[in-house]
ZAMARGU-4260 file (C-alpha; in steps of 0.2 Angstrom, whole numbers, plus 5000, padded with zeros to 4 digits):
<rodrens>
0) 4122/4510/4647 | 4126/4518/4664 | 4110/4525/4672 | 4112/4544/4675 | 4111/4548/4693
5) 4095/4556/4699 | 4095/4575/4701 | 4094/4579/4719 | 4078/4588/4724 | 4068/4593/4739
10) 4056/4579/4736 | 4071/4566/4734 | 4079/4572/4750 | 4062/4571/4759 | 4060/4553/4754
15) 4078/4548/4759 | 4077/4556/4776 | 4059/4551/4779 | 4053/4568/4782 | 4041/4580/4773
20) 4047/4592/4759 | 4041/4606/4770 | 4054/4601/4784 | 4068/4600/4771 | 4063/4618/4765
25) 4062/4625/4782 | 4079/4618/4787 | 4086/4629/4773 | 4074/4644/4772 | 4065/4645/4789
30) 4076/4639/4803 | 4064/4646/4816 | 4052/4632/4812 | 4063/4618/4818 | 4073/4614/4833
35) 4091/4618/4832 | 4096/4599/4834 | 4083/4594/4820 | 4089/4607/4808 | 4107/4603/4811
40) 4104/4584/4807 | 4094/4588/4791 | 4108/4600/4785 | 4122/4587/4789 | 4113/4573/4780
45) 4109/4584/4765 | 4127/4589/4764 | 4133/4570/4765 | 4121/4566/4751 | 4127/4581/4741
50) 4112/4591/4741 | 4116/4610/4744 | 4098/4617/4746 | 4083/4622/4735 | 4087/4631/4719
55) 4086/4650/4723 | 4082/4655/4705 | 4068/4642/4704 | 4061/4647/4721 | 4061/4665/4716
60) 4051/4661/4700 | 4039/4650/4710 | 4036/4662/4724 | 4038/4679/4716 | 4050/4683/4730
65) 4069/4685/4730 | 4073/4687/4748 | 4082/4704/4745 | 4077/4721/4751 | 4083/4736/4741
70) 4090/4750/4752 | 4089/4765/4741 | 4101/4778/4748 | 4099/4797/4744 | 4118/4799/4743
75) 4131/4789/4734 | 4137/4773/4742 | 4154/4779/4747 | 4147/4794/4756 | 4133/4783/4765
80) 4146/4770/4771 | 4157/4783/4779 | 4143/4793/4786 | 4142/4788/4805 | 4123/4791/4805
85) 4120/4781/4790 | 4131/4767/4796 | 4121/4766/4812 | 4105/4765/4802 | 4111/4751/4791
90) 4117/4742/4806 | 4100/4742/4814 | 4092/4737/4797 | 4104/4723/4795 | 4101/4716/4813
95) 4083/4712/4808 | 4086/4706/4791 | 4099/4694/4797 | 4087/4687/4809 | 4075/4683/4795
100) 4089/4677/4783 | 4086/4691/4771 | 4099/4701/4761 | 4099/4720/4757 | 4105/4727/4741
105) 4112/4744/4742 | 4106/4756/4728 | 4110/4774/4725 | 4097/4786/4719 | 4112/4795/4711
110) 4115/4781/4698 | 4112/4788/4681 | 4113/4772/4672 | 4094/4769/4669 | 4096/4751/4662
115) 4107/4745/4677 | 4096/4753/4689 | 4080/4744/4682 | 4090/4728/4682 | 4095/4730/4700
120) 4078/4736/4706 | 4070/4720/4698 | 4081/4709/4710 | 4072/4715/4726 | 4055/4712/4734
125) 4053/4730/4739 | 4062/4746/4745 | 4067/4755/4761 | 4072/4772/4755 | 4084/4781/4766
130) 4086/4800/4765 | 4077/4813/4755 | 4072/4807/4738 | 4069/4822/4726 | 4056/4819/4712
135) 4064/4813/4696 | 4067/4797/4686 | 4072/4787/4702 | 4056/4793/4711 | 4045/4789/4696
140) 4053/4772/4693 | 4050/4766/4711 | 4032/4771/4710 | 4030/4761/4694 | 4037/4745/4702
145) 4022/4744/4713 | 4033/4735/4726 | 4031/4738/4745 | 4041/4754/4751 | 4046/4761/4768
150) 4053/4779/4768 | 4066/4784/4782 | 4069/4802/4787 | 4056/4810/4775 | 4038/4808/4770
155) 4034/4799/4753 | 4016/4800/4747 | 4007/4784/4749 | 4021/4776/4759 | 4024/4772/4777
160) 4038/4782/4785 | 4050/4782/4800 | 4057/4798/4806 | 4063/4807/4822 | 4057/4823/4829
165) 4069/4835/4821 | 4060/4850/4826 | 4058/4846/4844 | 4076/4840/4846 | 4083/4856/4838
170) 4072/4867/4848 | 4077/4859/4865 | 4095/4860/4861 | 4094/4879/4857 | 4083/4882/4872
175) 4097/4874/4883 | 4110/4884/4875 | 4100/4900/4878 | 4100/4898/4896 | 4116/4907/4896
180) 4112/4922/4885 | 4124/4923/4870 | 4129/4940/4862 | 4129/4933/4844 | 4122/4917/4837
185) 4126/4908/4821 | 4118/4892/4813 | 4129/4880/4803 | 4115/4871/4793 | 4116/4856/4782
190) 4110/4856/4764 | 4098/4871/4767 | 4099/4876/4748 | 4102/4866/4732 | 4121/4870/4729
195) 4137/4861/4730 | 4147/4875/4739 | 4147/4882/4757 | 4137/4898/4757 | 4127/4909/4768
200) 4108/4910/4765 | 4099/4924/4756 | 4083/4930/4764 | 4072/4923/4751 | 4080/4906/4753
205) 4079/4905/4772 | 4065/4893/4773 | 4067/4883/4757 | 4058/4866/4758 | 4071/4857/4748
210) 4077/4847/4763 | 4064/4842/4775 | 4076/4836/4789 | 4086/4852/4788 | 4071/4864/4787
215) 4063/4856/4803 | 4079/4858/4812 | 4081/4876/4806 | 4063/4880/4812 | 4067/4872/4829
220) 4082/4883/4831 | 4074/4899/4825 | 4058/4897/4835 | 4068/4895/4851 | 4078/4910/4847
225) 4064/4921/4842 | 4055/4916/4858 | 4070/4922/4868 | 4070/4938/4859 | 4084/4934/4846
230) 4083/4938/4828 | 4096/4928/4817 | 4098/4937/4800 | 4100/4926/4785 | 4118/4930/4783
235) 4121/4922/4800 | 4115/4905/4793 | 4127/4894/4783 | 4122/4880/4772 | 4135/4866/4770
240) 4132/4855/4755 | 4139/4838/4763 | 4141/4831/4780 | 4160/4830/4778 | 4174/4837/4788
245) 4182/4848/4775 | 4165/4857/4771 | 4160/4859/4789 | 4178/4865/4794 | 4177/4879/4780
250) 4160/4885/4786 | 4165/4885/4804 | 4181/4895/4800 | 4170/4908/4790 | 4158/4909/4804
255) 4171/4911/4818 | 4181/4924/4808 | 4165/4934/4804 | 4161/4950/4813 | 4154/4951/4826
260) 4161/4934/4830 | 4147/4922/4837 | 4149/4915/4854 | 4136/4901/4851 | 4136/4890/4836
265) 4121/4879/4833 | 4126/4865/4821 | 4114/4853/4812 | 4126/4838/4814 | 4139/4831/4825
270) 4152/4831/4811 | 4149/4849/4808 | 4150/4853/4827 | 4166/4843/4829 | 4174/4852/4814
275) 4169/4869/4823 | 4177/4863/4839 | 4193/4860/4829 | 4192/4876/4820 | 4189/4886/4836
280) 4204/4878/4846 | 4216/4880/4831 | 4211/4899/4831 | 4215/4900/4850 | 4197/4901/4856
285) 4191/4892/4871 | 4177/4880/4870 | 4165/4884/4879 | 4174/4899/4886 | 4174/4910/4870
290) 4162/4900/4860 | 4149/4887/4865 | 4145/4873/4852 | 4130/4862/4850 | 4128/4847/4838
295) 4115/4835/4832 | 4115/4816/4830 | 4124/4809/4845 | 4138/4799/4836 | 4151/4791/4848
300) 4165/4802/4843 | 4157/4817/4851 | 4158/4809/4868 | 4176/4803/4867 | 4184/4820/4863
305) 4189/4835/4874 | 4179/4845/4875 | 4165/4833/4874 | 4151/4838/4863 | 4134/4843/4869
310) 4122/4836/4856 | 4105/4829/4852 | 4105/4810/4851 | 4094/4802/4838 | 4090/4783/4838
315) 4098/4780/4821 | 4100/4761/4823 | 4082/4760/4830 | 4076/4769/4814 | 4084/4754/4804
320) 4076/4741/4815 | 4059/4749/4814 | 4059/4751/4795 | 4064/4733/4793 | 4051/4727/4804
325) 4037/4737/4795 | 4043/4731/4779 | 4043/4713/4784 | 4026/4715/4792 | 4032/4712/4810
330) 4026/4729/4816 | 4010/4739/4812 | 4011/4748/4796 | 4009/4766/4803 | 4021/4781/4802
335) 4033/4782/4817 | 4041/4797/4824 | 4055/4793/4837 | 4059/4805/4851 | 4077/4813/4853
340) 4087/4816/4869 | 4098/4830/4873 | 4115/4825/4879 | 4123/4840/4889 | 4142/4839/4889
345) 4157/4851/4890 | 4155/4861/4874 | 4139/4869/4880 | 4136/4865/4898
</rodrens>
């Protein structure tokens, strides 16, 4: 009877190569523990002998770790992957995870399939939550998992968070714009109220706490305006439901055709500001001659158009790097607030 070939294991490979099992494991899982030459030799020899590495499922069962980080996105996946700020954040996150040979599993808090969500969430070692997560089934489910969590762009009870100084960034941008006193000001806000349509704000809705980022930016604008003697009534503040060009363009057209027409637009994102520039130019208005426009985010597109966009630059990629380092234990587990930077360009010199 022909003898069955031995199943290739870490132990067998260690014996054949005359090294420890830890050395074999490190070559596949922890390359930073070996020199590049030694790791390359081990991998080449294992490949020659037909061994493709430790069994991932068995390793997960043994260690209780999957090597996957769940990135819970507040918006749907299609929106998040086309949003320039979210893309920068994911890029920074991926830089750190790549270095540690870990994977990220993109999850949407808007997935209504409870069974599928629970299955996906069981495949990760913990969660980095990007964007405001309202209390509901997803929120409660994440708490029940008891896995490590880091929140980004909002504060989550019992969870370390990473954010930028939205209030100070907005206030500084408004103070800069007010150095040349405007006649009329309008604010193009993002998700200030819970609705799926472009609308103006009612008085009782003005300081709704539904979206922490937007509320902080709004407070920054209004505090700077009030300090300079301006009162912006609720009907001069627009809420835009998504950070997309069509919604932003609609709001900008409404603002620029309102009476009295504003000669200063404070926009809560660069996408909104760029849509406002387009709307103004198509209406025959000069930017900044007839209307000055200020954005927020610092996306590359704002620097490449004419007129170039005055904006608040936020460190989106660095937010991702810091969140990953905190999650992996490479950085102190404390809340982080990153500063912003005002970039003065042609749209509001």
